[in-house]
VMD Tcl script that draws the C-alpha trace (Angstrom):
set ca {
  {180.86 -161.15 -124.47}
  {184.46 -160.12 -123.84}
  {185.09 -156.47 -122.82}
  {188.52 -154.91 -123.28}
  {189.47 -152.37 -120.62}
  {191.81 -149.56 -121.66}
  {194.47 -148.18 -119.34}
  {193.46 -144.85 -117.69}
  {196.35 -142.96 -119.41}
  {195.15 -144.15 -122.85}
  {191.57 -143.22 -122.02}
  {192.72 -139.70 -121.11}
  {194.68 -139.38 -124.35}
  {191.68 -140.45 -126.41}
  {189.45 -137.90 -124.65}
  {191.93 -135.12 -125.37}
  {192.22 -136.18 -129.03}
  {188.42 -136.23 -129.36}
  {188.10 -132.75 -127.87}
  {190.78 -131.39 -130.19}
  {189.07 -132.96 -133.19}
  {185.74 -131.45 -132.13}
  {187.29 -127.99 -131.78}
  {189.08 -128.08 -135.12}
  {186.43 -129.71 -137.31}
  {183.55 -127.87 -138.97}
  {179.94 -128.35 -138.01}
  {178.30 -131.49 -139.23}
  {177.62 -131.26 -142.94}
  {180.01 -128.35 -143.46}
  {182.95 -127.98 -145.81}
  {186.44 -128.66 -144.40}
  {188.32 -125.49 -143.36}
  {190.47 -123.64 -145.92}
  {194.06 -124.69 -146.39}
  {196.60 -122.53 -144.57}
  {198.12 -121.60 -147.94}
  {195.14 -119.34 -148.79}
  {195.53 -117.18 -145.67}
  {197.09 -113.74 -145.79}
  {197.71 -110.82 -143.47}
  {196.92 -107.12 -143.79}
  {196.60 -103.93 -141.78}
  {194.53 -100.79 -142.21}
  {194.51 -98.66 -144.22}
  {194.73 -95.68 -141.90}
  {192.22 -93.23 -143.40}
  {193.98 -90.30 -141.75}
  {196.57 -90.65 -144.52}
  {193.98 -89.74 -147.19}
  {191.99 -87.23 -145.14}
  {194.00 -84.27 -146.43}
  {193.30 -85.07 -150.08}
  {189.85 -86.67 -149.82}
  {188.45 -85.58 -146.46}
  {185.84 -83.02 -145.47}
  {187.82 -80.21 -143.83}
  {186.99 -76.95 -145.56}
  {184.20 -78.33 -147.74}
  {181.10 -76.08 -147.95}
  {178.56 -78.24 -146.12}
  {180.75 -79.81 -143.44}
  {180.17 -79.27 -139.71}
  {182.64 -81.36 -137.66}
  {180.26 -81.67 -134.71}
  {177.63 -83.27 -137.01}
  {179.90 -85.86 -138.64}
  {179.11 -88.50 -136.01}
  {175.40 -88.24 -136.89}
  {175.41 -87.30 -140.56}
  {178.82 -88.14 -141.97}
  {180.30 -85.74 -144.51}
  {181.17 -85.36 -148.18}
  {184.85 -84.95 -148.98}
  {186.60 -82.77 -151.50}
  {185.57 -82.96 -155.16}
  {188.09 -85.09 -157.07}
  {188.45 -84.51 -160.82}
  {188.45 -87.56 -163.08}
  {191.14 -87.89 -165.78}
  {190.92 -87.22 -169.50}
  {190.54 -90.07 -171.96}
  {191.37 -90.41 -175.63}
  {187.81 -91.49 -176.40}
  {185.74 -89.52 -173.91}
  {182.65 -87.50 -174.82}
  {183.41 -83.88 -175.68}
  {180.90 -82.74 -178.28}
  {179.96 -79.36 -176.80}
  {182.70 -78.42 -174.36}
  {185.88 -79.93 -175.73}
  {186.29 -81.47 -172.27}
  {187.65 -85.01 -172.57}
  {187.39 -85.94 -168.91}
  {185.74 -89.29 -168.19}
  {182.32 -89.09 -166.53}
  {181.94 -92.06 -164.13}
  {178.56 -93.36 -165.32}
  {179.37 -97.08 -164.89}
  {181.34 -98.02 -161.74}
  {182.63 -101.41 -160.59}
  {184.68 -102.34 -157.53}
  {187.44 -104.72 -158.65}
  {188.94 -107.64 -156.68}
  {192.15 -105.64 -156.17}
  {190.22 -102.91 -154.35}
  {190.44 -100.43 -157.21}
  {187.48 -98.80 -158.96}
  {186.80 -99.30 -162.67}
  {184.76 -96.52 -164.32}
  {183.64 -95.47 -167.77}
  {181.06 -93.12 -169.19}
  {180.39 -91.99 -172.74}
  {182.72 -92.36 -175.70}
  {183.96 -89.78 -178.16}
  {181.47 -90.84 -180.82}
  {178.33 -90.95 -178.69}
  {176.61 -88.55 -181.08}
  {177.12 -90.47 -184.30}
  {173.97 -90.81 -186.34}
  {173.04 -92.74 -189.47}
  {170.59 -91.42 -192.08}
  {169.39 -94.96 -192.80}
  {169.65 -98.39 -191.25}
  {171.81 -99.56 -194.14}
  {174.44 -97.02 -193.08}
  {174.93 -98.40 -189.55}
  {178.50 -99.41 -188.70}
  {178.91 -101.66 -185.66}
  {181.91 -100.08 -184.02}
  {182.90 -97.57 -181.38}
  {185.53 -96.53 -178.87}
  {185.58 -95.49 -175.23}
  {188.11 -94.63 -172.52}
  {187.80 -96.23 -169.10}
  {189.66 -95.50 -165.88}
  {191.03 -97.57 -163.00}
  {191.39 -95.59 -159.75}
  {193.09 -96.51 -156.49}
  {191.04 -94.97 -153.63}
  {194.02 -94.94 -151.26}
  {196.87 -93.69 -153.45}
  {194.60 -91.63 -155.70}
  {196.38 -92.92 -158.81}
  {194.52 -93.26 -162.12}
  {195.20 -95.43 -165.15}
  {193.24 -94.76 -168.35}
  {192.53 -97.83 -170.48}
  {191.00 -97.57 -173.96}
  {188.50 -99.92 -175.56}
  {188.68 -99.50 -179.34}
  {185.99 -102.01 -180.32}
  {182.77 -100.94 -178.57}
  {181.17 -97.72 -177.33}
  {179.98 -98.92 -173.91}
  {177.77 -95.96 -173.03}
  {174.65 -97.14 -171.12}
  {175.61 -100.82 -171.05}
  {175.11 -103.27 -168.21}
  {177.85 -105.09 -166.31}
  {178.34 -107.89 -163.80}
  {181.34 -109.72 -162.37}
  {182.20 -113.28 -163.36}
  {183.27 -115.72 -160.61}
  {186.94 -115.08 -161.48}
  {186.53 -111.32 -161.02}
  {186.55 -110.32 -164.66}
  {183.81 -107.86 -165.58}
  {181.34 -108.88 -168.29}
  {179.88 -105.83 -170.04}
  {176.74 -106.33 -172.11}
  {175.75 -104.06 -174.96}
  {176.41 -100.37 -175.39}
  {175.69 -97.60 -177.84}
  {176.18 -97.46 -181.61}
  {174.75 -93.99 -182.23}
  {171.36 -92.75 -183.36}
  {169.17 -93.39 -186.34}
  {168.04 -90.80 -188.93}
  {169.15 -87.62 -187.13}
  {171.39 -86.41 -184.32}
  {168.39 -86.51 -182.00}
  {166.86 -89.68 -183.45}
  {166.18 -93.00 -181.66}
  {169.06 -94.88 -180.07}
  {170.98 -97.86 -181.39}
  {172.22 -100.60 -179.09}
  {175.11 -103.03 -179.44}
  {175.32 -106.83 -179.57}
  {178.87 -106.86 -178.20}
  {180.02 -108.64 -175.07}
  {183.24 -107.24 -173.60}
  {185.36 -108.50 -170.73}
  {187.63 -106.36 -168.58}
  {190.40 -108.18 -166.71}
  {191.67 -106.38 -163.61}
  {194.82 -108.50 -163.48}
  {196.08 -107.38 -166.89}
  {194.05 -104.15 -167.15}
  {193.12 -105.46 -170.58}
  {190.01 -105.92 -172.71}
  {188.62 -108.90 -174.53}
  {185.74 -108.56 -176.99}
  {184.15 -112.00 -177.14}
  {183.79 -113.66 -180.51}
  {180.12 -114.44 -179.94}
  {177.49 -111.71 -180.00}
  {174.22 -111.35 -178.13}
  {170.87 -112.27 -179.61}
  {169.81 -108.61 -179.58}
  {171.27 -105.13 -179.88}
  {170.98 -103.84 -176.32}
  {171.17 -100.32 -174.90}
  {170.10 -100.02 -171.21}
  {170.10 -103.78 -170.42}
  {170.33 -105.32 -166.96}
  {172.73 -108.10 -166.06}
  {172.86 -110.37 -163.02}
  {175.42 -112.83 -161.65}
  {173.71 -116.20 -161.16}
  {174.40 -119.01 -158.65}
  {175.64 -121.13 -161.58}
  {178.47 -118.70 -162.32}
  {176.67 -117.53 -165.45}
  {175.44 -114.00 -166.17}
  {171.82 -113.26 -167.05}
  {171.21 -110.47 -169.62}
  {167.75 -109.03 -170.10}
  {166.11 -105.95 -171.58}
  {167.51 -102.99 -173.43}
  {166.27 -100.95 -176.37}
  {167.26 -100.52 -180.01}
  {165.82 -98.60 -182.96}
  {166.49 -101.11 -185.75}
  {163.41 -102.50 -187.46}
  {164.80 -106.03 -187.13}
  {164.88 -105.70 -183.33}
  {161.08 -105.50 -183.29}
  {160.17 -108.25 -185.77}
  {159.74 -111.97 -185.02}
  {162.88 -113.92 -185.85}
  {162.47 -117.62 -186.79}
  {165.98 -118.36 -185.51}
  {164.84 -117.14 -182.09}
  {161.67 -119.20 -181.95}
  {159.75 -116.30 -183.57}
  {160.52 -114.07 -180.62}
  {161.48 -110.50 -181.29}
  {165.22 -110.18 -180.52}
  {164.72 -107.70 -177.67}
  {162.24 -110.13 -176.11}
  {164.95 -112.76 -175.81}
  {166.58 -113.28 -172.44}
  {170.06 -114.76 -172.66}
  {172.61 -116.28 -170.31}
  {176.36 -116.19 -170.83}
  {179.12 -118.26 -169.32}
  {182.83 -117.62 -169.88}
  {185.48 -120.22 -169.13}
  {188.94 -118.88 -169.87}
  {188.44 -116.90 -173.05}
  {185.71 -119.22 -174.35}
  {182.12 -117.98 -174.11}
  {178.93 -119.98 -174.30}
  {175.44 -118.61 -174.74}
  {172.06 -119.97 -173.70}
  {168.74 -118.45 -174.80}
  {165.60 -118.58 -172.64}
  {163.25 -118.84 -175.59}
  {160.32 -120.03 -173.47}
  {160.40 -116.85 -171.37}
  {160.00 -113.78 -173.62}
  {161.01 -110.61 -171.79}
  {157.96 -108.52 -172.65}
  {155.71 -110.78 -170.61}
  {156.98 -109.35 -167.34}
  {160.17 -107.30 -167.43}
  {160.78 -103.58 -167.89}
  {162.59 -102.59 -171.10}
  {165.26 -100.46 -169.41}
  {167.37 -101.70 -166.50}
  {164.82 -104.00 -164.82}
  {165.38 -104.79 -161.12}
  {166.65 -108.37 -160.78}
  {167.58 -110.36 -157.65}
  {168.72 -113.93 -157.00}
  {166.34 -115.44 -154.44}
  {167.26 -118.14 -151.95}
  {165.36 -120.68 -154.07}
  {167.84 -120.03 -156.91}
  {165.32 -118.28 -159.13}
  {165.49 -114.67 -160.30}
  {162.96 -112.35 -158.70}
  {161.87 -109.37 -160.81}
  {160.81 -106.47 -158.56}
  {160.36 -103.74 -161.17}
  {160.59 -101.23 -162.44}
  {157.15 -102.25 -163.76}
  {154.41 -102.81 -161.18}
  {154.43 -106.60 -161.33}
  {156.25 -109.18 -159.22}
  {157.32 -112.45 -160.81}
  {159.98 -115.18 -160.72}
  {162.14 -116.17 -163.68}
  {163.28 -119.79 -163.69}
  {166.56 -119.78 -165.64}
  {166.81 -123.56 -166.07}
  {166.80 -124.91 -169.62}
  {164.86 -122.67 -172.00}
  {163.51 -120.64 -169.09}
  {160.03 -120.07 -167.67}
  {158.13 -117.26 -165.98}
  {156.49 -118.29 -162.73}
  {153.61 -115.96 -162.01}
  {152.55 -115.23 -158.45}
  {148.94 -114.45 -159.37}
  {146.74 -114.62 -162.46}
  {147.68 -111.66 -164.61}
  {150.70 -110.89 -162.45}
  {151.00 -109.89 -158.81}
  {151.05 -106.10 -158.52}
  {153.73 -104.63 -156.32}
  {151.53 -101.79 -155.05}
  {148.56 -99.58 -155.77}
  {149.37 -96.77 -158.22}
  {149.24 -93.10 -157.17}
  {145.94 -91.24 -157.73}
  {145.31 -90.58 -161.40}
  {147.52 -93.46 -162.65}
  {146.57 -96.93 -163.86}
  {149.93 -98.42 -162.87}
  {153.15 -97.45 -161.15}
  {156.44 -98.20 -162.85}
  {158.66 -96.32 -160.36}
  {160.86 -95.17 -163.25}
  {164.45 -94.48 -162.13}
  {163.75 -95.45 -158.52}
  {165.92 -97.87 -156.57}
  {165.53 -101.46 -155.36}
  {168.05 -102.92 -152.91}
  {168.50 -106.46 -151.57}
  {169.17 -105.39 -147.96}
  {169.06 -108.98 -146.62}
  {168.54 -112.37 -148.27}
  {165.05 -112.39 -149.81}
  {164.29 -108.85 -148.54}
  {164.13 -105.82 -150.84}
  {163.84 -102.08 -150.17}
  {162.13 -100.06 -152.95}
  {162.40 -96.27 -152.76}
  {161.34 -93.34 -154.92}
  {160.93 -93.20 -158.68}
  {158.33 -91.63 -160.96}
  {155.04 -93.06 -162.28}
  {156.07 -91.96 -165.77}
  {158.52 -89.84 -167.73}
  {156.16 -87.01 -168.69}
  {156.22 -83.35 -167.73}
  {153.60 -83.94 -165.01}
  {155.03 -87.19 -163.67}
  {156.56 -86.11 -160.38}
  {158.82 -88.44 -158.36}
  {157.58 -89.84 -155.07}
  {159.18 -90.14 -151.64}
  {157.28 -93.33 -150.82}
  {159.10 -96.54 -149.97}
  {158.21 -100.17 -149.35}
  {159.77 -103.47 -148.45}
  {159.26 -106.80 -150.20}
  {159.74 -109.97 -148.16}
  {159.86 -112.90 -150.60}
  {158.47 -115.05 -147.78}
  {159.57 -118.28 -149.44}
  {158.01 -120.71 -150.10}
  {154.93 -118.50 -149.86}
  {154.00 -115.37 -151.79}
  {155.85 -112.11 -151.31}
  {154.71 -109.77 -148.56}
  {154.77 -106.10 -149.58}
  {154.74 -103.52 -146.81}
  {154.59 -99.72 -147.11}
  {157.07 -98.01 -144.80}
  {157.87 -94.43 -143.86}
  {158.69 -92.28 -146.89}
  {162.07 -90.73 -147.57}
  {162.57 -87.11 -146.57}
  {162.54 -86.09 -150.25}
  {160.87 -87.30 -153.43}
  {163.60 -88.62 -155.73}
  {164.36 -90.21 -159.07}
  {167.81 -90.85 -160.57}
  {169.14 -91.33 -157.02}
  {171.37 -94.17 -155.78}
  {171.08 -96.68 -152.93}
  {174.16 -98.23 -151.31}
  {174.29 -100.98 -148.66}
  {176.78 -100.05 -145.94}
  {178.84 -102.55 -143.90}
  {176.55 -102.21 -140.86}
  {173.51 -103.21 -142.96}
  {171.96 -99.76 -143.31}
  {171.07 -98.41 -146.76}
  {172.32 -94.98 -147.79}
  {170.38 -92.94 -150.38}
  {171.88 -89.92 -152.16}
  {171.25 -87.63 -155.09}
  {168.36 -87.45 -157.47}
  {165.85 -84.86 -158.57}
  {162.37 -84.13 -157.25}
  {161.28 -82.63 -160.59}
  {159.06 -84.36 -163.19}
  {160.23 -86.02 -166.38}
  {163.62 -87.40 -167.34}
  {166.83 -85.41 -166.71}
  {165.12 -82.63 -164.74}
  {167.99 -80.23 -164.00}
  {166.04 -77.30 -162.59}
  {167.81 -75.74 -159.61}
  {164.71 -75.85 -157.38}
  {164.37 -79.61 -157.94}
  {167.91 -80.68 -157.13}
  {168.28 -82.90 -154.04}
  {171.63 -82.47 -152.29}
  {170.67 -83.99 -148.92}
  {171.34 -87.68 -148.41}
  {169.56 -90.00 -146.00}
  {170.04 -93.32 -144.24}
  {167.53 -96.17 -143.84}
  {167.77 -98.51 -140.88}
  {166.31 -101.98 -141.58}
  {165.76 -102.61 -137.84}
  {163.62 -99.50 -137.24}
  {162.40 -99.17 -140.88}
  {163.02 -95.43 -140.45}
  {165.00 -92.74 -142.25}
  {167.36 -90.07 -140.96}
  {168.92 -87.19 -142.84}
  {172.64 -87.37 -143.44}
  {175.17 -85.02 -145.05}
  {174.58 -82.62 -147.92}
  {176.60 -83.04 -151.13}
  {178.42 -80.27 -152.97}
  {177.59 -81.47 -156.48}
  {174.21 -82.29 -158.02}
  {174.18 -86.04 -158.66}
  {171.19 -87.21 -160.64}
  {170.78 -88.87 -164.03}
  {173.97 -90.80 -164.91}
  {175.32 -90.51 -161.37}
  {176.61 -93.45 -159.34}
  {177.46 -94.46 -155.77}
  {179.76 -97.35 -154.88}
  {180.87 -98.82 -151.55}
  {184.66 -98.85 -151.16}
  {186.57 -101.52 -149.18}
  {187.41 -99.01 -146.45}
  {183.71 -98.38 -145.73}
  {183.44 -95.03 -147.49}
  {181.20 -94.45 -150.51}
  {182.37 -93.02 -153.83}
  {179.67 -90.81 -155.36}
  {180.25 -89.43 -158.83}
  {179.12 -88.63 -162.31}
  {175.87 -87.11 -163.44}
  {175.08 -85.29 -166.66}
  {175.87 -86.36 -170.25}
  {172.21 -86.45 -171.14}
  {169.69 -84.87 -173.45}
  {168.78 -81.57 -171.84}
  {171.81 -81.48 -169.53}
  {173.83 -78.27 -169.55}
  {177.58 -78.72 -170.19}
  {178.34 -77.47 -166.67}
  {176.30 -80.38 -165.29}
  {178.56 -82.96 -166.88}
  {180.24 -84.10 -163.68}
  {183.56 -85.69 -164.59}
  {184.40 -85.98 -160.90}
  {183.62 -87.75 -157.64}
  {183.26 -86.84 -153.98}
  {183.71 -89.38 -151.22}
  {181.01 -89.80 -148.58}
  {182.43 -90.54 -145.13}
  {179.58 -92.27 -143.18}
  {178.83 -91.43 -139.53}
  {180.40 -94.65 -138.22}
  {183.86 -93.35 -139.20}
  {183.74 -90.52 -136.64}
  {183.86 -89.88 -132.91}
  {181.31 -87.44 -131.42}
  {183.87 -84.62 -131.69}
  {184.27 -85.17 -135.44}
  {187.65 -86.87 -135.29}
  {188.22 -90.22 -136.98}
  {187.15 -93.16 -134.86}
  {189.36 -96.12 -133.98}
  {188.27 -99.11 -136.02}
  {188.48 -102.87 -135.72}
  {190.99 -104.37 -138.13}
  {190.87 -107.81 -139.75}
  {194.56 -108.68 -139.80}
  {194.47 -112.34 -140.90}
  {191.95 -113.97 -143.23}
  {191.65 -116.42 -146.15}
  {191.61 -115.09 -149.71}
  {189.51 -118.02 -150.99}
  {186.68 -119.93 -149.34}
  {183.91 -122.37 -150.24}
  {180.24 -122.58 -149.29}
  {179.18 -123.62 -145.79}
  {182.82 -123.45 -144.71}
  {184.11 -122.36 -141.34}
  {187.28 -120.25 -141.44}
  {189.22 -118.23 -138.90}
  {190.03 -114.53 -138.85}
  {192.02 -112.37 -136.51}
  {190.44 -109.05 -135.58}
  {192.27 -106.38 -133.61}
  {190.21 -103.75 -131.85}
  {189.11 -102.13 -128.62}
  {185.54 -103.46 -128.54}
  {183.72 -106.77 -129.05}
  {182.61 -107.68 -132.56}
  {178.82 -107.96 -132.92}
  {178.43 -108.48 -136.70}
  {180.35 -110.09 -139.52}
  {178.90 -108.91 -142.84}
  {179.58 -110.17 -146.34}
  {178.91 -107.75 -149.22}
  {179.39 -108.52 -152.88}
  {181.59 -106.07 -154.77}
  {179.31 -103.43 -156.29}
  {178.59 -102.83 -159.97}
  {176.37 -99.81 -160.63}
  {174.93 -97.57 -163.33}
  {171.65 -95.68 -163.83}
  {170.51 -96.12 -160.20}
  {170.83 -99.92 -160.51}
  {173.53 -101.83 -158.62}
  {173.41 -105.14 -160.45}
  {175.50 -107.22 -158.04}
  {174.92 -105.53 -154.65}
  {173.81 -107.85 -151.83}
  {174.63 -108.56 -148.17}
  {174.79 -111.61 -145.89}
  {175.13 -111.72 -142.11}
  {177.61 -114.48 -141.30}
  {177.54 -116.78 -138.28}
  {180.60 -116.38 -136.07}
  {181.94 -117.50 -132.68}
  {184.95 -116.68 -130.58}
  {188.06 -118.77 -131.14}
  {190.22 -117.44 -128.32}
  {192.15 -114.20 -128.08}
  {191.47 -111.95 -131.03}
  {190.42 -114.83 -133.30}
  {186.96 -115.63 -134.58}
  {185.48 -118.58 -136.43}
  {183.24 -117.40 -139.26}
  {180.98 -119.49 -141.50}
  {180.33 -118.68 -145.15}
  {176.84 -118.68 -146.74}
  {175.43 -122.16 -147.19}
  {174.93 -122.09 -150.96}
  {175.41 -120.03 -154.14}
  {171.73 -119.11 -153.99}
  {172.60 -116.92 -150.99}
  {175.85 -115.56 -152.44}
  {176.60 -116.23 -156.13}
  {180.25 -117.21 -156.72}
  {182.67 -114.33 -156.97}
  {184.36 -111.74 -154.77}
  {182.99 -110.27 -151.53}
  {183.97 -107.82 -148.82}
  {184.17 -109.26 -145.29}
  {183.56 -106.65 -142.58}
  {183.78 -106.91 -138.79}
  {181.45 -104.46 -137.01}
  {182.04 -103.64 -133.33}
  {179.46 -102.90 -130.63}
  {179.67 -99.16 -131.36}
  {178.68 -99.85 -134.97}
  {182.15 -99.11 -136.35}
  {183.18 -101.43 -139.22}
  {186.62 -102.63 -140.13}
  {188.03 -102.22 -143.59}
  {186.49 -104.93 -145.75}
  {188.81 -107.75 -146.78}
  {188.22 -109.06 -150.30}
  {187.61 -112.81 -150.42}
  {186.62 -115.08 -153.31}
  {183.95 -117.73 -152.79}
  {183.47 -120.69 -155.11}
  {181.74 -124.09 -154.99}
}
mol new
graphics top color blue
foreach p $ca { graphics top sphere $p radius 0.5 }
foreach p [lrange $ca 0 end-1] q [lrange $ca 1 end] { graphics top cylinder $p $q radius 0.2 }
display resetview
């Protein structure tokens, strides 16, 4: 055998080239790094510039020395008037932020109830499928508002999720009431899209299989949107329909995909909704196996396989119960509680009521659900919240904690009694499984209130009211910003924060990319949170991933995206860098796609 010997200089050059290739290439099996053309730079924002208008100085419940432990609620900010906003009793046309979505441009899209919410029809033959509503787009940094009207659908109590391209798909809405002004509610079959780039609406030509009021939606790993549940008073909504495989329309689960302006619809006729899912805003989560896990609100845990015509996959004969019901109850629906995907395949359930009756008091109890794939879920009771609550909200923060605010501790729906109002917020730590009290709000936020994480790490809390039994003064057409504890030094001044100054705007799955992070302290976490989309205590799209990262020299880091769409459905996410003091950067908005 003949062996060729290479000159020492050439051997050295090859070693250097190999080392460079090893340093610049992704891990084995990964996706090549993003092209330089998708990188951008940014700084800040400096929150001291908005502190005067949105900060806590001078607010009733603020104590500067407690901000580092409890955070604080900022000044109450009035929401604008709309042409088609609800004003039946007060003449007030301000928009109540009942549905909130964080857009890919960092602005907040909100809408509430339209001007004709209280239409009613003496008979089903009189129903007219139409409506109008005013929405608002708000810039959290400049404070500017832009009101945008939808003149085709009254979107009150609809469901919404983001498509992979950032457009918002809104399912259903409200078409009035049947028989009398206080009669049963009518849903809508409409699908609307809101485009943040044009600030325009598109009502899709196709319509849903059912009229839906109070449906849930969920962004799927396929880029489609699942739509399930809702209620409607029409007789036809509760009769078998041969065109739907003899399912009742409201039993039909459907999936929508939108490419350009062209929609396509797929019906899961082998998986009727009533078998397992709650009628109104069921709790849905994409699991790491790609299936949809239903955690409530009913007391039964089950998977929905969305392939083909769909299938329910039971975890036990007759359904796996989530928990034992409270004394005196046969089951436990946790009506108007919260469920939060605080880590992949891990869910926090908190509060809710075992019913909607006058004696059905909310609970403070909480539990975690570990999907424990490929095994059966593990349900664990944990320490209760400091207060019983229903109609509250749960928001994942950049450091991985879950913040709970608002709600009522009174029985029934829409309990507005002064003694039952919960103003104190609290924070759950997934590492300790414990709760601590945080700041007290100025406004009562309960039924029809919302909370939404902003890119700068603050939380917008708003809305509440516009309900049967609500007094006009409880219609909260306003927001107040919660400033979490991590934004403050021990003396109550604003803390210095890490700052992601260079990052890609588009990435793919299992892809290593570089970021530059300026700051005084080492980075200990890189978190990846989907842009929120919330209404009625349900944040349809909220989820978090903890990303792998390594140092890349200087102030640069290499970060790796989630491995598959099952862990982070395609769309837009906030990338945060969290330092060793627990202070997060501003989140940079990045799109991920296959």
